[in-house]
Structure formats: C-alpha cells, structure tokens
C-alpha positions in Angstrom: 104.6 96.0 107.3 107.4 94.3 109.3 110.3 96.2 111.0 113.8 94.9 111.2 113.8 92.7 114.3 110.7 90.9 113.1 111.8 90.6 109.5 114.8 88.6 110.9 112.5 86.5 113.1 110.3 85.6 110.1 113.3 84.7 107.9 114.6 82.4 110.5 111.2 80.7 110.8 110.5 80.6 107.1 113.9 80.4 105.3 112.4 79.0 102.0 110.4 82.2 101.5 113.5 84.5 101.7 115.4 82.2 99.2 112.8 82.1 96.5 114.0 83.3 93.1 112.4 86.4 91.8 111.1 84.8 88.6 109.6 82.0 90.6 107.8 84.5 92.8 106.5 86.5 89.8 105.3 83.3 88.1 103.4 82.0 91.1 101.8 85.4 91.7 100.8 85.5 88.1 99.2 82.0 88.3 97.3 83.1 91.4 96.0 86.2 89.6 94.8 84.3 86.6 93.2 81.6 88.8 91.5 84.0 91.2 90.4 87.0 89.2 88.4 88.1 86.2 90.6 90.1 84.0 94.3 90.9 84.6 95.9 93.6 86.8 99.6 93.2 87.6 100.8 92.6 91.1 102.5 95.5 92.9 106.3 95.9 92.4 108.6 93.9 94.6 109.8 96.9 96.7 106.2 97.6 97.8 105.5 94.0 98.6 108.6 93.7 100.6 107.7 96.8 102.5 104.4 95.1 103.5 105.6 91.6 104.3 109.3 92.0 104.9 110.1 89.5 102.1 109.2 88.9 98.5 106.7 86.0 98.8 105.2 83.8 96.0 102.1 83.7 98.2 101.5 87.5 98.2 98.4 87.5 96.1 96.9 84.3 97.6 97.5 85.6 101.2 95.1 88.5 100.5 92.4 86.0 99.6 93.2 83.9 102.6 92.9 87.0 104.8 89.5 87.9 103.4 88.3 84.4 104.0 89.4 84.7 107.7 87.6 87.9 108.0 84.5 86.4 106.4 84.6 83.3 108.7 85.0 85.2 111.9 82.5 87.9 111.2 79.9 85.3 110.4 80.5 83.8 113.9 79.6 87.1 115.5 76.5 87.6 113.3 77.8 89.8 110.5 77.7 88.7 106.8 80.6 90.4 105.2 78.7 90.6 102.0 76.2 92.9 103.7 78.8 95.6 104.3 78.3 98.3 101.8 81.1 100.6 102.8 84.5 99.1 103.7 87.7 100.8 104.8 91.2 99.4 104.7 93.2 101.4 107.3 96.8 100.8 106.5 96.1 99.3 103.1 99.8 99.2 102.0 99.9 98.3 98.3 96.5 96.7 98.3 97.1 93.1 99.2 93.7 92.5 100.8 91.5 95.1 99.1 92.3 93.4 95.8 90.6 90.2 97.0 87.9 92.0 98.7 86.9 93.6 95.5 86.6 90.2 93.8 84.6 88.6 96.6 82.3 91.6 97.5 82.0 93.6 94.2 79.0 95.5 95.5 81.0 97.1 98.3 82.5 100.5 98.1 86.0 100.1 99.1 88.4 102.7 100.5 92.1 102.5 101.5 94.5 104.8 103.2 98.1 104.5 104.3 101.0 106.7 105.5 103.1 105.4 102.7 102.9 108.0 99.8 104.6 105.7 97.3 102.2 102.9 97.8 99.2 105.3 97.6 100.6 106.8 94.4 101.0 103.3 92.9 97.5 102.3 93.9 96.0 105.4 92.4 97.7 104.6 89.1 97.0 100.9 89.0 94.2 99.8 91.3 91.4 102.3 90.5 89.1 99.4 89.8 89.6 98.0 93.2 88.9 101.0 95.4 89.5 104.7 96.3 92.9 105.4 97.8 94.4 108.3 99.7 97.2 109.1 102.1 96.2 109.4 105.7 98.0 111.8 108.0 100.3 110.5 110.8 97.7 111.6 113.3 94.0 111.9 113.2 91.6 113.0 111.9 90.8 111.1 108.8 89.1 113.0 105.9 86.0 110.9 106.1 82.7 112.0 107.7 81.2 110.6 110.9 79.5 107.1 110.7 80.9 106.4 107.2 81.8 102.7 107.3 80.0 99.4 107.9 83.4 97.6 108.3 87.0 98.8 108.9 89.9 96.4 108.9 93.4 97.2 109.8 96.2 94.7 109.3 99.7 95.2 111.0 99.1 98.8 112.0 98.5 98.8 115.6 101.4 96.5 116.0 103.7 99.4 115.0 102.5 102.6 116.7 103.3 104.2 120.0 100.5 104.0 122.5 99.3 107.7 122.4 99.1 107.4 118.6 97.1 104.2 118.8 94.6 105.7 121.2 94.1 108.7 119.0 93.5 106.5 116.0 91.1 104.3 117.8 89.0 107.3 118.8 88.9 108.5 115.2 88.1 105.0 113.8 85.1 105.0 116.2 84.0 108.3 114.8 84.0 107.0 111.2 82.4 103.7 112.0 78.6 103.3 111.7 76.7 102.5 114.8 76.7 98.7 114.9 79.7 98.5 112.6 82.7 96.3 113.0 86.4 96.9 113.2 88.9 94.1 112.6 92.6 94.6 113.7 95.5 92.4 114.2 98.0 92.2 117.0 101.1 90.0 117.4 100.5 86.5 118.9 102.5 85.0 121.7 105.1 83.5 119.3 106.3 87.1 118.4 107.0 87.8 122.0 110.3 85.9 121.6 111.9 89.0 120.3 111.3 90.8 123.6 114.4 91.3 125.8 114.1 91.1 129.6 113.4 94.7 130.1 110.6 94.6 127.4 109.2 91.5 129.0 109.0 93.2 132.4 107.2 96.2 131.0 104.8 94.0 129.0 104.1 91.9 132.1 103.4 95.1 134.2 101.3 96.9 131.6 100.1 94.5 129.0 101.6 96.8 126.3 105.2 97.4 125.1 106.4 99.7 122.3 109.9 99.0 121.1 111.9 101.7 119.5 114.6 100.0 117.3 118.1 101.4 117.2 118.5 100.2 113.6 116.7 101.2 110.5 113.1 100.0 110.4 111.0 99.9 107.2 112.4 101.9 104.4 110.0 104.6 103.2 108.0 104.8 106.4 108.2 107.3 109.3 110.6 106.8 112.3 107.7 106.2 114.6 106.8 103.0 112.7 108.3 100.6 115.1 107.0 97.5 117.0 104.2 97.2 119.6 102.9 94.3 121.6 99.5 93.9 123.3 98.1 91.4 125.8 94.5 90.2 125.5 93.8 91.8 128.8 95.1 95.1 127.7 92.9 95.0 124.5 89.8 94.3 126.6 90.6 97.0 129.2 92.0 99.8 127.0 90.5 99.2 123.5 87.2 98.4 125.3 86.9 102.0 126.2 86.3 102.8 122.5 84.6 99.7 121.3 82.9 96.6 122.5 85.6 93.9 122.3 83.6 91.1 120.7 86.3 88.5 120.4 90.0 87.9 120.1 90.9 85.1 117.9 94.5 83.7 118.4 96.7 83.0 115.4 93.8 83.8 113.0 95.6 85.8 110.4 98.6 84.5 108.5 99.1 81.9 111.2 101.0 84.3 113.5 98.7 87.3 114.2 95.7 87.5 116.6 92.5 89.0 115.2 90.7 91.5 117.4 87.0 91.9 116.5 85.6 95.3 117.7 82.1 96.6 117.4 80.8 100.2 117.8 77.6 100.0 119.9 74.4 100.7 118.1 72.5 103.9 118.9 
C-alpha cells in the first residue's frame, strides 16, 4: 500500500500505468486470471487494488504470480523449498494479491492472511474463501495465532509504513508465531525510493539508518493515520531486526523491481 508522496513518485516513473483505461485494465486482468488459474474468481474491486498499489494496474493479477516466483527463487537459494511450507501467513495481505497466486502454486499449504484494512478483509471473506482464511489484525500485537504456528510468513509493503516502535513490537510477535527454523520474508524500500527524502530526512536516515516520515497530507484512504512511510538501511536491518531473527540475506530490487527483499529466519531449537 502506497502513501501519497510515493504514489506521486510511482506515477512520475510509470505514467503509462496511471493512464490506462479502466476497461483495458479489467480485460488484461481477466486474461491473466483465465491464463493462470483453474476456475474463475473475479479480481478485487478497483478501489481495493488502488489502496494496495496506488494505481489501477493491468498487471495486478500477474504481479502476484511474479512475487510468488521471487519468493520461491530466493528461498531456494537459502535452502528452503517453498512447496514444503505447510502453514503460510500473509501479514498485511491487502486484498489478496499474492495469496491468490500462492494458492494456485502451493495448493497443499494452509494459507492465512490478516490486514488492518477492515474493508479488504470483509471482501476477502466474501470472495476468496477458497484461497485462504482471513481476519483483521489489531493495530498492535498480539496476533490471534498461537506460538510456533507458521513455517513461512511474508509481509509486503508493511514495515515500509509503520513507526519504529510499532515495527519492533510486530517483529517480536511475528517471531512468536513463527516455527523454529521458519522463515519470514519482508520488503523494504530500495535506494531509488530515497529520492523522496528531504535534507532533514536524509540527515536522520544517515545518522540512524531508519527514518519514518509523517505526511502532512492525506495518506491512504481507509487506513489509520499511523500508516505513513518508513525507510531502512541494510545496516539497520542487520543490527536491529537481527535482534529478533537471523538476517539470512537482503536482496536488492528483488520485489516489483523497486523493493528489497529481507529474508529472516527464526533459529531452530
């Protein structure tokens, strides 16, 4: 999900995506559903897609598949076969962009998704029951799941939008619900996104390796006021996130061409 300043940045870099006709977008998404899936489940409504990506993209369905394949590729490099993950949790699932592809590619997995967006969760529970089990998570921990519940957790564009204390609280709870030896995949903004930082933000980021920007304009409709924009350096992730998990790897530009993929592991017993 993309707040105001980054929505403008994306539109400037990808103007064709913001100019696509709605009918063209719907047709492309329909073609991708028919090409990729067995059976037919409609794509989420435009408003929920825009809330996730910041624009109404013809590649919304296909991008979920591409993200799954990125996960599969990078987990394999660190010795984890994604098909072996029996319980999988999408933390910040939005309107189900990735979990939809995950269901097709790993039908044996039990899939769960949570989000702070009640409208998205309501829509998922009405339309995506075949893909997973969905619930609204609270703004702050704990999650409703028991300890050591998941083989794999992934979280796309969540830690890029939370204040630091909230991030640390969620990292601690995600550690609790991850099985020993289990993996967490999370995205952070790559260096190209740092162009939106003003001089004061840059100084804070250079000093700490972390910067949380509270926008003065409206951010993402339908989401809480704390949902803003946060930046992390690789050193910060290794130093601070490394207190909760083993930081196995940080893969630059791995997700959607503009987000870094952080691969974390909960140490085995």
